[in-house]
N, C-alpha and C positions, 0 to 999 in steps of 0.2 A: 406488540412490537410497534414502535413509532415509525411512521413512514415520512421521509423527507424528500423534497424536490431536488433533483440533480440539475444544478444550473437553472436555466430558464426554459428548458425544453419540454417540460411537462412530464418527464419520467420520474417516477417515485421509487426510491430505494429505502430499504430498511436501515435503521440507525446502526445496527450491527450487520456488517457484511463478513463473508467468509473468504479469506485469501487461501488459494489452493496450491501455494507454492511448494508444499511438501508432497503433493499427490504425484505418484509415479516413481517415487524414490523412497523417502523415509516413511511415507504412508502408502500402503498397497491399495489396489483397486477395491477390495472388499471393505476395508475400513473406510476408505474414501466415500464409498456409496453410503455407508452407515452415517458418516458425518453429514453428508449432503441431505440425507433423509431427516436426520435430527434437526438440522438447521432450518429446513423448510417447514417442518412441523411446528417449530417455535416462531415462525413468522419471517425468517430471513429470506429475502428474495434476491440479494445482491451477491454475486460471486466474481472474484477478481483473479485473473491469471496473467500470463505473459508468454510470448513465444519461446523465451529462453528457459522457462521453468521445466522441471523442478530444480530447486536449489538443495544442495550445492550443484551448480551447473556442470554439465559434461556433454560431450558429443553423443554419448551412448543413450542418455535419457532425454535429451532436448526435445521439447514438445509434448512429453507424456502428460504433463499436468492438464494441458488443453484437451488431450485425447480422453483422459479419464472423465473430466467434466462433461465433455461432449457425449461420451458413452452414457453417462447417468442421465443427462437431459433427454437423450433419445429414448432410453429404456423407460424412463418415467413419464415420457410425453409431456415434458414440463416447459417447453420453449416459451409458451405464451405466459408463463407464470414467473419467469425469472429474468433478471437483468444481468447480462454477461458483459464483463469488462475484460479486455486484454490489452497487450502493449506490443509495440514494435521496438526492437532493440536498437539502442544508439551505438555509436562507434566505440571501438576499443575492446581488445581481447575477444574471446569466444569465436575464434576463426572458423569453428565448425558451422557457424551461422553465416552463410553467404560470403565466406572468405575473409581475408585480412583487411580489405579496404571498404568495409561496410560503412555506409553513411545513412543519414535520414533523408535520402533523395527519392525521386519518383520510382526509380528501378527497385530500390530496396523496400520501400513502403508497399508498393503494389505486390511484390513477391511475398512479403511478409503476411499481408492480409489474406491472400489467396491460400497460403499454407495454414494460417490460423482458422479460416473458415472450414477447410477440409477436416482439420483435427477436431474442431468443435462441432462438426456435423450440422452446421447451420448456414443460412444464406445471408445473415446480417449479424453485426456486432452492435450491442447497445451503446457501449462506450469504448472508443478506440483511443489509446493514449501513446504519446511519445515517452518511452521509458526513462530517458534522460536526454539532456540537450546534446546537440551535435558539437556545440562549441565547448571549450574548457571553462569550467566554473569552479568557484570555491566550494569545497566539499569537506567532509569529515577528515579526509586524508590530506587536504591542503586548506588549512583554516585561514591563512593570511592571504588577503587579496593581492593578486599580482595581475597587472594588465598584460595579457598575452594576445598580441595581434592575431586576428583570425587567419589561419592558414588558407591557401587558395582552395584546398579540397573540402573545407567546411561548408556544409549546406546551410544557407541562411534559414532562420526560423520561418520567414514568410514563404519560402519554397516548400518546406515540409508541410506547413499548414494548408497551402494551396492544394497539395496532393490529397491531404485529408478531406478537404472540401469537395474534391472530385469524387471521393469515395462516398461522401454523404449524398451527393447528387445522384450517384449510381445506385443508391439504396443499400449499399453494403455496410454502412455505418449510420447509426442514428445520431450520436453525439460524439464530440472529441474532447480530449483532455490532455493535460501535461503531467509529468511526474518528475520528482527530484529537480524542480525548477526554482529559479530565483525570482525576487520581486520584479527585476527588470524584464525577465522572460515572460512573466505573467502579464505585465502591463503592455509589453510589446505585442503579445498575442491578442489582447483585448483591443489595442489600437488598430491592428490589422482587421479585426472583425468590424470595428466601427467604420473603417474605410471601405468595407464590402469586399475585402481581398481574401477573406478566409471565414470559415464558420466560427462562431463564438465558442470558446472553450467553456466546458461545463464544470470542470473540477481541476484540482491539483492534488496529486497523490504524493505526499511527502511524509517523512518520518515524524512522529510526534508522540511523546510519552512524558511521564513525570520526570524522567531523566534527560529529556531533550525537548525543551519548549522554545527552541529558536524560532519556530514558525510564528510565535506571537510578536516577534520584534518588528516585523514589517508585513508579512503575508497575511496575517489575521485581519488587518484592516482592509486589505484588498478583498479578501474573501467576503467580509461583511458588506462592504459598500457595492461590490460588483457582482454579488451572488455567484461566486466561483468557490464553492465550498471545499473544505479539506476532506480528502479520503485518507485517513490517518493510518499509516502502517507502522508496524513494530510498537504497538501501544504497551506491550509488556516487556520491551527491551530484550527480545529473544528469551523471555522467561525469567529474567533476573528479578522483575518486580513481583513474581509469584512468591518469592522468599525461599523457594526450595534450594536454590544454589547457596544460600547463606547458612544452611544447617550443616553442622559437622557430620561427616559420614553419610551424607545423602547419596543415594544411587542416581547418578546422572548419566548413565550409559547412553540413554536415548535422547539426551538433551542436545538442542541445537548449539548451545554454547560449547559443548564438548565435541560434537560431531562435525561441525563446520569449521573449516580452516579460517583462522583469524578472529573468530568470535570470542574465544576465551581471552585472547590478548586484548581485544577491543574493550571488553567489559570487566577485565580483571584488575584494573587499577584501583588502589585503595580508596581514592576519593569517590569513585563510582560505587564501590561496595558499601562505603559508609553512608552515602546518600540513599541507596536502595534499602539498607537496613533501617534508616530513619523512617522511610515511607512505610515499610512493613510494620514497624513499631506503632505508627499512627493507626494503621488499620486494626492491629490487634487490640489497641486501647479502646477502640470504638466497636469491638466485637465483629469486625468485618474480615472477610477473606481478602488478603492483600491483592490478589489478581482482580477480584471483583471491584475493589476500590479504585485500582489503577484504570480499569476499563471504564468505570462509571465517570471518573474524572474527565477522561477524553470525550466520552459520549456527551457530557453535559456542557462542553465548551460551545458557545454560540456560533462559532465559525466552522464547526465540524458538520459535514454532511453524513459521513458514515465512518465507523471504526472498523478497520479490517483486521479481524482476528485470524490467526493461523494456529491450527491445532494438529498435533501429531497422533492423536487418538480420540476416540469418541468420548471417553471419560474426561479428557482435558477440555474438549469442546463443551460438554455439558456444564462443567464448572464455569467456563467463560460465559455461557449463556445465562447463568444464574445472576450475572452482574446486572441484568435487566431489572432485577428486584431491588437494586441498591440506588439510593438517592443520597447525595452528600449534603450535609448541613453546612451552613455558612461558617460555623465554628470549625468544622473539620477542614474545610477548604483553606481557612486561615492558617491552620497548622501545616497543611501542605505547602502553602506559599512561604511560610517561614523557613521551611527546609530548603525550598528552591532559592530563596533570597540569600541564604547562607552559603549555598553551593549551587549556583545556577548552571544548568546544562553540563554536568560533569562528564558526559560521554564524549564531548568534543574537545 
């Protein structure tokens, strides 16, 4: 397993990380422990969660992903061998988490980390991340940029990061990061660090896959020049890039695309299906498992620090880990780029 530096703080993380967002709901504790055991046996040391997980989110299960991960770390006495990342939830929805007026302010961040530390059964977090910005941004649901003046209740990024800095000083956090951020947000955070007003962010956790390469348009250059690497989530587009969803009569009862509200609608458009089928065909022509090819592509991008896999079973995780044995030729990447150029980022 290749180990890569997380930002500039000296922490080393495995090139493949395990996202545990299904733990505590779709994945029960026993299977979760088996996944964590298999991952560490293969060299994975990086585990990512969030206070609002598991997904799909609900008040009944909120926090269980952190609890399951914490139980495993304690039982295996693995704290000094793993890098734990978690996130504080931004505003909007999920009123079961600190009520309807949740912001990324001091009160909420301090309450969030104390709860996460209890659930994870540790006294420090290796990487603490803002799950999404407090301000409104352009997203997959709102692709056209509209300038929306900041409302008075919005917590400025500098305030959020100042609180994170206090957590670093207190020894509760080793490094900080952002997620679902924009180029402006990343550069603003770096500017604040240069001014000595906040800790330097170590990473940005955004979606990135063969079906969504928007990160390359601006954030990739920042990642390379500023050593703020990408923690790439959804590298298999919720399983679509495995090819299993494209087979007639496939049993998809346990699939996230079927089980999670909105996923089937999000990925069910013809142009997405056609692009996914084209990538699967490339893999099959080269004798590769489609999922392994998709994961290897993300892992080999120079701006990526870690690929965050998420598996609903041990068997699925084992197949994903096999992608470590795959290296993509220049000719194969050219074929991938040709599909991308013909239908760039079809999921958005």
